[in-house]
C-alpha positions as CSV (number, residue, x, y, z in Angstrom):
1,M,1.7,-101.4,165.2
2,A,2.7,-98.2,167.0
3,D,2.9,-95.3,164.6
4,L,6.3,-93.6,164.3
5,P,6.2,-89.8,163.9
6,H,8.3,-90.3,160.7
7,S,10.1,-93.2,159.0
8,L,12.8,-95.0,160.8
9,T,16.2,-93.3,160.9
10,P,19.3,-95.3,160.6
11,Q,19.8,-94.9,164.3
12,D,16.3,-96.1,164.9
13,C,17.2,-99.2,162.9
14,L,20.3,-99.9,165.0
15,V,18.2,-99.5,168.2
16,A,15.5,-101.8,166.8
17,T,18.1,-104.5,166.1
18,M,19.4,-104.3,169.6
19,I,15.9,-104.4,171.1
20,A,15.0,-107.4,168.9
21,V,18.0,-109.4,170.2
22,S,17.1,-108.5,173.8
23,L,13.4,-109.5,173.3
24,S,14.2,-112.7,171.4
25,D,14.3,-114.8,174.5
26,E,11.2,-113.0,175.9
27,N,13.2,-111.7,178.8
28,M,14.8,-108.2,178.6
29,R,17.5,-108.3,181.2
30,T,18.7,-105.2,183.0
31,S,22.2,-105.7,181.7
32,E,20.9,-105.7,178.1
33,L,18.9,-102.5,178.7
34,V,21.9,-100.8,180.3
35,T,24.1,-101.9,177.4
36,I,21.6,-100.4,174.9
37,E,21.5,-97.2,176.8
38,T,25.3,-97.0,177.1
39,I,25.7,-97.7,173.4
40,V,23.2,-94.9,172.6
41,N,24.9,-92.5,175.0
42,H,28.5,-93.1,173.9
43,L,28.9,-94.2,170.3
44,P,29.4,-91.4,167.7
45,I,26.8,-92.8,165.4
46,F,24.2,-91.8,168.0
47,A,25.5,-88.2,168.5
48,D,22.4,-86.6,167.2
49,F,19.9,-89.3,168.3
50,D,17.2,-88.4,170.9
51,P,17.4,-91.1,173.6
52,D,13.7,-90.7,174.2
53,R,13.2,-92.4,170.8
54,I,14.3,-95.7,172.4
55,K,10.8,-96.1,173.9
56,T,9.1,-95.4,170.6
57,V,11.3,-97.8,168.7
58,S,10.9,-100.4,171.4
59,S,7.1,-100.1,171.1
60,V,7.4,-100.8,167.4
61,V,9.5,-103.8,167.9
62,F,7.2,-105.1,170.7
63,D,4.2,-104.7,168.4
64,L,5.9,-106.4,165.5
65,F,6.9,-109.3,167.6
66,G,3.2,-109.8,168.4
67,E,2.2,-110.1,164.8
68,E,2.3,-113.3,162.7
69,D,4.9,-111.9,160.1
70,G,6.2,-109.3,162.4
71,L,9.9,-110.4,162.3
72,D,9.8,-110.3,158.5
73,A,8.2,-106.8,158.7
74,L,10.9,-105.7,161.1
75,F,13.7,-106.8,158.9
76,G,12.0,-105.1,155.9
77,L,11.9,-101.8,157.8
78,I,15.6,-102.2,158.8
79,R,16.7,-103.0,155.2
80,D,14.6,-100.1,153.8
81,N,16.0,-97.6,156.3
82,L,19.5,-98.6,157.3
83,P,22.2,-97.9,154.8
84,Q,24.0,-101.1,153.8
85,P,27.4,-99.9,155.1
86,L,25.9,-100.0,158.5
87,Y,24.7,-103.6,158.4
88,E,27.8,-104.9,160.1
89,T,27.4,-102.1,162.7
90,A,23.9,-103.3,163.4
91,Y,25.2,-106.9,163.8
92,A,28.0,-105.8,166.1
93,L,25.6,-103.9,168.4
94,A,23.3,-106.9,168.4
95,C,26.2,-109.1,169.5
96,D,27.1,-106.7,172.3
97,V,23.5,-106.8,173.6
98,A,23.4,-110.6,173.4
99,A,26.7,-110.9,175.3
100,A,26.0,-108.2,177.9
101,D,24.7,-110.6,180.6
102,G,27.6,-113.0,180.2
103,H,25.5,-115.7,178.6
104,T,24.0,-116.0,175.1
105,Y,20.7,-117.9,175.2
106,E,19.5,-120.2,172.3
107,A,16.8,-117.7,171.3
108,E,19.4,-114.9,171.1
109,L,21.7,-117.1,169.0
110,Q,18.8,-117.8,166.6
111,M,18.0,-114.1,166.4
112,L,21.7,-113.3,165.6
113,A,21.6,-116.0,162.9
114,E,18.5,-114.4,161.5
115,I,20.1,-110.9,161.5
116,R,23.2,-112.4,159.7
117,Y,21.0,-113.9,157.1
118,E,18.6,-110.9,156.6
119,L,21.5,-108.4,156.4
120,S,23.7,-110.7,154.4
121,I,26.6,-110.5,156.8
122,D,29.6,-112.5,155.6
123,R,30.2,-115.5,157.9
124,L,33.8,-114.7,158.4
125,H,33.0,-111.1,159.3
126,A,30.3,-112.3,161.6
127,A,32.7,-114.6,163.4
128,A,35.1,-111.8,164.0
129,I,32.3,-109.5,165.3
130,E,31.1,-112.3,167.6
131,R,34.6,-112.9,168.9
132,G,35.0,-109.2,169.7
133,A,31.7,-109.1,171.6
134,R,32.7,-112.2,173.6
135,A,36.1,-110.6,174.4
136,R,34.4,-107.3,175.5
137,Y,31.9,-109.0,177.8
138,A,34.1,-111.7,179.2
139,T,34.0,-112.5,182.9
140,L,36.6,-113.9,185.2
141,P,36.6,-117.7,185.2
142,N,35.5,-119.4,188.4
143,S,38.6,-120.5,190.4
């Protein structure tokens, strides 16, 4: 696993969650990467975050995905370093990344379910978060 210069920050955990959803279907789409970059550049929670850390955090997630129990290790790191009041934020950002390309693939849905479980996101809250992501990334219907 790639060594981090220090433990994960809460912002690192949010980025790791977004990267995990993007990687879940083994295809990081440009729209997903642009969404992650836009989120990091515009949301107040990332005001003091160094965007160059995205590469470092991505390397950690890539490496963990290559290990047998890597997903469990990733969620352990996230739970250890992300304050519980930000669990729903992590889920909301993950939903935004999954919805960014206008289609949510089965592997992404499974990863979102895993995030819900691992972060103990209430099902009703999760449904509201998911609906918000669908609304933000909706496209015009074909005529």
